[in-house]
N, C-alpha and C positions, 0 to 999 in steps of 0.2 A: 586096271583103269582103262577105259576106252578113250581113244583119241578121237576128237570131233573136229569138224571143219567149221570155222567161224563164219558168220555172215558179214561181220565187220569188226574192226579193231577200235579200241578206245582206251581209256584209263580209269582207274578207281583210286582216289587219293594219291594220284601221281604214279600209280603202278600200272604199266601196260598190261592189257588183257584183251581177250577176244569175247565176242558176244554171239551166242546162238539163240535165235528166236524159236521158242518152243510153242508159243500160242500167240495168235494175233487176230483180233476182230475189230473192225472199224464200222461203227454205225453212223452213217451220215445223218445230219439233222433232217427230221421229217416235218418240222414246222408244227402248226397248230392242230393238224389232223392226227398227231401222234397220241398213243394211249397213255404215255407218261411223260413227265418233264425230262427224264433222261433221254428218251427217244426224240423228244422235241428239239433239244439242243445238240444231240449227237454225242458220241463218246468213242473212246478207243480203249480196248482191253488187250494188254500184252503181258506175256511172261517170257523170261529169258534165263539162260544159263551162262554163268561167267566162266571163261576158260583161262588157264594160265598160258604162258608163252609157248608151251609145248603142245597145247590143244587139249589138255585134260581139265575136267571140271575142277574149279578152285573154290571150294566151300570156305576156305579161310579168307579169300578175297571177297567173296559174297557177303561175309559178315561185316566187312569194312564199309559197305555201301551206306552213304548218308542220303538224306532226302534230295540234296542237290545233284548227287551222282545219279540217283534213280530217275529224276525228272529229265536230266540230260540224256540218259540212255534211252528212255521212252521216246524222247523227241528224235533221237537218232534212228530208232526203230521205225517211227512214222515216216521219216525221210527215206529210209532204206526201202520200205514197202511201197511208197509212192513212186520211187524211181525204178523199182523192180517191175512194176506194171508198164512203165514206159519202154522197157526193153523188147516188148513183144510187138 
């Protein structure tokens, strides 16, 4: 198993874990000139890998993710990416 470095720490069902962002795309709202309603209002598309406390992918923990956990993690990813751009 390959050890990975997490982007940030969180928890799933009370279990501490790390998150590695594997894909992130944010489409800002384009307004009425957009080709679709999705582009009109904007969206965020993100994927991530859950790591155990040693930095290894934790599929067993990934299976425990509930909707509330996923929404919270996606919000944390948005926040992380917004502040990542502030560092430059």
